[in-house]
C-alpha positions as CSV (number, residue, x, y, z in Angstrom):
1,M,105.3,122.7,109.2
2,T,108.1,122.0,111.1
3,D,111.0,122.8,108.9
4,T,113.2,119.7,108.6
5,R,116.1,121.0,106.8
6,S,119.3,121.3,108.7
7,E,120.8,124.9,109.6
8,S,122.7,124.5,106.1
9,G,119.5,124.4,104.4
10,S,120.6,121.2,103.1
11,P,117.8,118.5,102.5
12,A,116.6,116.2,105.0
13,P,117.5,112.9,105.2
14,L,115.0,110.3,103.3
15,P,112.6,109.0,106.2
16,L,113.5,105.1,105.7
17,A,117.1,106.0,104.9
18,G,119.4,103.1,106.7
19,V,116.1,100.8,106.3
20,R,116.8,97.6,104.5
21,V,114.3,95.4,102.5
22,A,114.2,92.1,101.4
23,D,111.7,91.6,99.0
24,L,110.9,88.3,98.2
25,S,107.9,89.3,96.1
26,R,107.1,89.3,92.6
27,V,104.5,90.4,89.8
28,L,102.4,93.7,91.6
29,A,101.3,94.1,95.0
30,G,104.6,93.1,96.8
31,P,106.9,95.0,94.3
32,Y,104.6,98.0,94.6
33,A,104.7,97.9,98.1
34,T,108.6,97.7,98.4
35,M,108.8,100.5,95.3
36,L,107.2,102.8,97.7
37,L,109.5,101.8,100.5
38,A,112.1,102.7,98.1
39,D,110.8,106.3,96.9
40,M,111.2,107.0,100.8
41,G,114.7,105.8,100.9
42,A,114.4,102.2,102.1
43,E,117.3,99.9,100.5
44,V,115.8,97.0,98.5
45,V,116.6,93.8,97.5
46,K,114.8,92.3,95.1
47,V,115.4,88.5,95.1
48,E,114.5,86.8,91.8
49,Q,114.7,83.5,90.0
50,P,117.9,83.3,87.7
51,G,117.4,83.2,83.7
52,R,113.5,84.4,84.6
53,G,113.0,86.5,87.2
54,D,110.2,88.6,88.3
55,D,107.1,87.4,86.2
56,T,106.2,90.7,85.1
57,R,109.5,90.7,83.1
58,S,107.7,88.6,80.5
59,W,104.6,90.6,80.7
60,G,104.8,92.5,77.5
61,P,104.7,93.7,74.6
62,P,105.1,97.0,74.8
63,W,108.7,96.7,75.4
64,A,111.3,99.3,76.2
65,G,114.2,99.2,74.5
66,A,113.1,96.7,72.3
67,A,115.9,97.3,69.5
68,K,119.0,97.3,71.7
69,A,119.9,94.0,73.1
70,P,121.7,93.7,75.9
71,P,124.8,91.5,76.6
72,G,124.3,88.7,78.7
73,G,126.5,87.2,81.6
74,P,126.3,83.6,82.8
75,G,122.9,81.8,83.1
76,A,121.5,84.7,81.0
77,D,120.0,84.7,77.7
78,E,120.3,86.8,74.8
79,R,118.2,90.2,76.3
80,G,120.3,89.7,79.8
81,S,117.6,90.8,82.1
82,G,115.3,87.3,82.0
83,G,111.8,87.5,80.5
84,S,110.6,86.3,77.2
85,G,110.7,89.7,75.0
86,P,113.6,92.0,73.1
87,G,113.6,94.7,75.4
88,E,112.3,95.6,78.8
89,A,108.8,95.0,79.9
90,A,106.8,98.2,80.6
91,Y,104.7,95.9,83.3
92,F,108.3,95.5,85.0
93,L,109.5,98.8,84.8
94,S,106.1,100.2,86.5
95,V,107.0,98.7,89.7
96,N,110.4,98.1,90.3
97,R,112.7,101.3,90.2
98,N,115.0,102.1,93.4
99,K,116.2,98.5,93.8
100,R,118.7,96.3,93.5
101,S,118.7,92.9,91.8
102,L,120.0,89.7,93.6
103,A,119.4,86.4,91.2
104,V,119.8,83.6,92.8
105,D,118.4,79.8,93.0
106,L,117.3,79.4,96.2
107,K,117.5,75.5,95.3
108,D,120.9,75.7,95.5
109,P,122.1,75.3,98.8
110,E,124.7,78.2,98.6
111,G,122.4,80.6,97.8
112,L,119.6,79.7,99.8
113,A,122.1,80.3,102.7
114,A,122.7,83.7,101.0
115,V,119.4,84.8,101.1
116,Q,118.5,83.7,104.3
117,E,121.6,85.7,105.7
118,L,119.8,88.7,103.9
119,C,116.6,88.4,105.7
120,A,118.2,88.2,108.8
121,A,119.8,91.0,108.6
122,S,116.9,93.1,106.9
123,D,114.9,95.3,109.1
124,V,112.1,94.5,106.6
125,V,111.1,90.9,104.7
126,I,108.0,91.0,102.0
127,Q,107.2,87.7,100.4
128,N,104.5,86.1,98.4
129,F,105.6,82.4,98.2
130,R,102.4,80.1,98.1
131,P,102.0,79.0,102.0
132,G,103.8,76.3,103.0
133,V,106.7,76.7,100.5
134,I,108.6,80.2,102.2
135,D,108.6,78.0,105.7
136,R,110.2,74.6,104.1
137,L,112.9,76.9,102.6
138,G,113.7,78.7,106.1
139,L,112.7,81.8,104.9
140,G,108.9,82.3,107.1
141,Y,108.7,84.4,109.8
142,E,109.4,82.2,112.6
143,A,112.9,81.2,111.2
144,V,113.7,84.5,110.3
145,S,112.3,86.6,113.5
146,A,114.4,83.6,115.6
147,R,117.5,85.0,114.5
148,N,116.2,88.7,114.1
149,P,113.0,89.4,116.4
150,A,112.9,92.9,115.6
151,V,112.4,92.0,111.9
152,V,108.5,93.7,110.3
153,Y,107.8,90.3,108.5
154,C,105.0,90.7,105.4
155,S,102.9,88.0,103.7
156,V,101.1,88.7,100.5
157,S,98.6,86.5,99.5
158,G,95.1,86.2,97.5
159,F,92.8,85.4,99.7
160,G,94.6,85.1,103.3
161,P,96.3,82.5,105.2
162,E,93.1,82.0,106.9
163,H,91.2,81.2,103.9
164,E,89.6,77.7,103.4
165,P,91.5,76.3,100.6
166,S,94.6,78.5,102.0
167,T,96.5,77.5,99.1
168,R,94.0,78.8,96.7
169,P,95.6,81.3,94.1
170,G,94.0,84.9,93.2
171,F,95.2,87.3,90.7
172,D,93.7,90.8,90.5
173,I,90.3,89.7,88.1
174,V,89.9,86.5,90.4
175,V,89.6,88.7,93.5
176,Q,87.8,91.7,91.1
177,A,85.3,88.9,90.8
178,E,85.4,87.6,94.2
179,S,84.8,90.9,95.8
180,G,82.2,92.7,94.4
181,L,84.2,95.3,93.0
182,M,83.5,93.8,89.5
183,A,79.7,93.6,90.3
184,T,79.8,97.0,91.0
185,T,81.4,98.0,87.8
186,G,80.1,98.7,84.6
187,P,76.8,100.3,82.9
188,A,73.6,99.6,84.4
189,E,72.3,97.6,81.5
190,G,75.4,96.0,80.7
191,P,77.3,93.2,82.3
192,A,79.9,93.2,85.3
193,S,83.2,94.6,84.4
194,K,86.6,95.0,86.1
195,V,88.4,98.0,86.4
196,G,91.1,98.6,83.8
197,V,93.4,98.8,86.1
198,A,94.9,95.3,88.4
199,L,93.1,97.5,91.2
200,T,93.2,94.9,94.2
201,D,97.1,94.5,93.2
202,V,97.3,98.4,94.5
203,L,95.4,98.8,97.3
204,T,97.0,95.5,98.7
205,G,100.6,96.7,98.0
206,L,99.4,100.2,99.6
207,N,98.0,98.1,102.9
208,A,101.4,96.2,102.7
209,A,103.4,99.6,102.8
210,V,101.2,101.2,105.6
211,G,101.5,97.9,107.7
212,V,104.9,98.0,107.5
213,L,105.7,101.4,108.1
214,G,103.7,101.3,111.2
215,A,105.3,98.3,112.9
216,L,108.9,99.4,111.5
217,M,107.9,102.5,114.2
218,R,107.4,100.3,116.6
219,A,110.0,97.8,115.7
220,R,112.6,101.0,116.0
221,A,111.1,101.8,119.3
222,T,110.9,98.9,121.2
223,G,112.6,96.3,119.4
224,R,110.1,93.9,118.8
225,G,109.0,93.0,115.4
226,E,105.8,91.8,113.6
227,N,104.1,89.3,111.2
228,I,101.9,91.1,108.8
229,S,99.4,89.3,106.4
230,V,97.4,91.2,103.8
231,S,95.6,89.7,101.1
232,L,94.1,91.1,98.1
233,I,90.5,90.1,98.6
234,N,90.6,92.0,102.2
235,S,92.2,94.6,100.8
236,T,89.5,95.2,98.1
237,L,86.7,94.2,100.1
238,S,88.0,97.6,102.9
239,G,88.5,99.1,99.7
240,L,85.1,99.4,98.6
241,V,84.4,101.8,101.8
242,N,80.9,103.0,101.5
243,L,79.6,100.3,99.0
244,T,80.2,97.4,101.8
245,Q,78.5,99.8,104.3
246,Q,75.5,100.4,101.7
247,A,75.2,96.8,101.7
248,L,75.1,96.0,105.3
249,V,73.1,98.9,106.1
250,T,70.3,97.8,103.7
251,G,71.1,94.2,103.1
252,V,70.8,95.2,99.4
253,E,73.2,94.7,97.0
254,P,74.5,97.6,95.7
255,A,73.4,98.7,92.2
256,R,75.2,99.1,89.3
257,V,75.1,102.8,87.8
258,G,78.0,103.2,85.1
259,N,79.9,106.3,85.3
260,A,77.3,107.8,87.8
261,H,77.2,107.6,92.0
262,T,74.8,105.4,93.4
263,T,74.1,108.4,96.2
264,I,75.4,111.6,95.0
265,V,73.4,113.5,91.6
266,P,75.0,115.0,89.7
267,Y,78.4,113.0,90.0
268,Q,79.1,111.4,86.6
269,A,79.9,111.4,82.9
270,F,78.0,113.9,80.9
271,P,78.3,114.0,76.8
272,T,78.9,117.3,75.3
273,A,79.1,119.1,71.4
274,D,82.1,117.0,71.0
275,A,83.7,114.6,73.9
276,E,82.5,113.7,77.7
277,I,83.4,115.2,80.6
278,V,82.6,114.5,84.1
279,V,81.0,117.1,86.9
280,A,80.7,116.2,90.6
281,A,78.6,118.4,92.4
282,G,79.2,116.1,95.8
283,N,76.8,119.3,97.7
284,D,74.0,121.6,97.8
285,A,76.4,124.3,97.2
286,L,78.1,122.9,94.2
287,Y,75.0,122.0,92.8
288,Q,73.8,125.6,92.8
289,R,77.0,127.1,91.3
290,L,76.5,124.3,88.8
291,C,73.1,125.6,88.2
292,A,74.2,129.3,87.8
293,A,77.0,128.3,85.8
294,L,75.1,126.6,83.1
295,N,72.3,129.2,83.3
296,R,70.0,127.0,85.0
297,P,68.3,128.7,87.4
298,D,64.9,126.5,86.9
299,L,67.0,123.4,88.1
300,G,68.4,125.5,90.9
301,G,65.3,126.8,92.3
302,D,63.6,123.4,91.6
303,P,62.3,121.9,95.2
304,R,62.9,118.7,94.0
305,Y,66.4,119.0,93.6
306,A,67.2,121.5,96.6
307,T,68.9,118.6,98.4
308,N,71.0,115.9,97.5
309,P,68.5,113.0,98.5
310,G,66.0,114.9,96.5
311,R,68.3,114.6,93.4
312,V,69.1,111.3,94.0
313,E,65.4,110.5,94.1
314,H,64.5,112.4,90.9
315,R,68.0,111.4,89.3
316,E,66.6,110.5,86.1
317,E,64.5,113.6,85.2
318,L,67.6,115.9,86.5
319,V,70.3,114.2,84.6
320,T,68.2,114.2,81.4
321,E,68.0,118.1,82.2
322,L,71.5,118.6,82.7
323,S,72.3,116.5,79.7
324,A,70.4,118.3,76.9
325,T,72.0,121.6,78.5
326,L,75.4,120.0,78.5
327,R,75.3,118.8,74.8
328,A,74.7,122.5,73.2
329,R,78.2,123.3,73.9
330,S,81.7,121.8,73.5
331,A,83.7,120.3,76.2
332,D,86.1,123.0,76.5
333,H,83.7,125.7,76.9
334,W,82.3,124.0,79.6
335,M,85.5,123.0,81.2
336,E,86.1,127.1,81.2
337,I,82.9,128.2,82.6
338,L,82.9,125.2,85.2
339,V,86.3,125.8,86.5
340,G,85.7,129.2,86.5
341,A,82.6,129.0,88.8
342,G,84.5,126.4,91.3
343,V,82.2,123.2,90.1
344,P,84.3,119.9,90.1
345,V,84.9,118.9,86.4
346,G,87.0,117.1,84.3
347,R,87.7,115.9,80.8
348,V,87.9,112.2,80.2
349,R,91.2,112.0,79.1
350,G,93.2,108.8,77.5
351,V,96.1,107.9,80.0
352,L,98.9,109.4,78.0
353,D,96.8,112.6,77.4
354,A,96.1,112.4,81.3
355,L,100.1,111.8,82.2
356,R,101.2,114.9,79.8
357,T,98.1,117.4,81.2
358,A,99.0,116.6,84.8
359,D,102.8,117.4,83.9
360,D,101.9,120.4,81.8
361,S,99.7,122.0,84.2
362,G,102.6,121.8,87.1
363,D,102.2,118.8,88.9
364,D,105.8,117.1,88.1
365,V,104.2,113.7,87.8
366,L,107.0,112.2,85.1
367,R,110.4,111.7,86.0
368,A,113.1,110.3,83.3
369,V,115.8,108.0,84.5
370,E,118.6,106.5,82.2
371,H,118.5,102.7,81.7
372,P,121.6,100.3,81.4
373,T,119.8,98.7,77.9
374,A,116.6,100.4,77.5
375,G,117.8,104.0,77.4
376,L,116.1,107.0,78.5
377,V,112.8,106.0,80.7
378,E,110.0,108.1,81.6
379,Q,108.5,106.9,85.4
380,V,105.4,107.9,87.3
381,R,106.0,109.7,90.4
382,A,104.7,108.1,93.4
383,G,101.5,109.5,94.7
384,F,103.1,111.5,98.0
385,R,105.6,114.1,98.0
386,L,108.4,114.6,100.2
387,E,108.7,118.2,100.6
388,N,112.3,118.3,102.2
389,S,113.6,115.1,101.2
390,P,114.0,114.8,97.6
391,P,113.0,111.3,96.2
392,P,115.8,109.0,94.7
393,L,115.7,107.5,91.4
394,T,117.2,104.6,90.4
395,A,116.1,102.6,87.2
396,P,114.5,99.1,87.5
397,P,117.5,97.0,87.7
398,L,118.4,94.6,85.0
399,L,118.3,90.6,86.0
400,G,120.5,90.1,88.9
401,Q,122.4,93.5,88.1
402,H,123.5,93.4,91.8
403,S,124.1,89.6,92.5
404,R,128.3,89.7,93.2
405,Q,127.3,93.3,95.2
406,V,124.6,92.1,97.7
407,L,126.6,89.0,98.2
408,T,129.5,90.5,98.8
409,E,127.8,92.9,101.3
410,L,126.7,89.4,103.0
411,G,129.9,88.5,103.3
412,V,129.9,86.0,101.1
413,D,133.8,84.7,99.9
414,G,134.7,86.0,95.7
415,A,135.3,82.6,95.4
416,A,132.1,81.3,96.4
417,V,130.6,83.8,94.4
418,D,132.3,83.1,91.5
419,G,131.9,79.5,91.6
420,M,127.8,80.0,91.9
421,I,127.9,82.5,89.1
422,R,129.9,79.5,87.0
423,R,127.2,76.8,88.0
424,G,124.1,79.2,87.0
425,A,123.0,79.3,91.0
426,V,123.5,83.2,90.7
427,Q,123.3,85.3,87.7
428,Q,125.4,88.3,87.3
429,P,125.0,90.0,83.8
430,D,127.4,92.5,82.2
431,L,126.5,95.7,81.8
432,P,126.8,97.8,78.7
């Protein structure tokens, strides 16, 4: 690996240092994408509606810092940060770190003009307005690119611009149902189930970030921008990977197999004497290693189970034998034995247990940041690590926390900013 540190040994600049992102998105997919860009050093300005802000500001409980009532500025309620709870919604906190908040009413001519200027002066624009609305505001791709031909413009939607009807809204649970993800999730004999997190939004956010990064590279080299569209439905269909290909190859709907795998055995959850563990013997060598660790040479030598296709064919018999052996001892016993034998195994953990366990194991997954009203807030790091660039960490912003600062940077006169604040077109809270 090439060392990108300077000769003095100081950290290299963050990869997206100097990149400005105008974030006109809300809820999850767009904000998740812009948070990833911010984690890589981009300057992200989150545009929100005064008084309300991003929908997820009100998606609670739980609330962080619920006992601390922040002072509110003009246009703010008694909580100061928008939303309808006594503190900061955990949902909002999860995807909005390292951003600045500009709370401005797009129905106000001066406010709209400021946001138009922000978009024209940005390298990247990400939005998830309903089709047609963004164009009427003069913030669509055609209007922005006319002023900034190198802009990378990304639109996020539920079903994509070509889908009929184009105005169809798409929340995660709807797309989980429409994409086939729900049909392939849940117990074999039970109903279809949604995945426990809004996975369609997360996949869409990742696709948006990837598309933006690729287009940004070309824009920096050639000056040519890009108009990117990402949708929850397309992101989820592509994210089903082997299941979609399996369906296309066979012409048959993939079966629902609960915590097992359609084409690998053993690759599922097993009960032990006191808790569930997951065993993932993804190839023949790992299967043999598993049998040796369980002291079941009979299963290792049985010709029915010698290859993965054979194990899939004889799934029921093999799983019955493995279950009987694993039930005899505790989860801790089998974890120690199987980890020592190099067999992929894991304990079925709750979310809080998983976070603490990963952090205690040296993964450094948690970071803490001081929030102006919620106090010390723990955050989960992005899934990537930049070896030579320390990641930034600033608290998710209060609603309108940086309004005056951003507007001043855009060249808006101080008196004009004061006027917009007085009439409620801009929100600027007083910080503690």
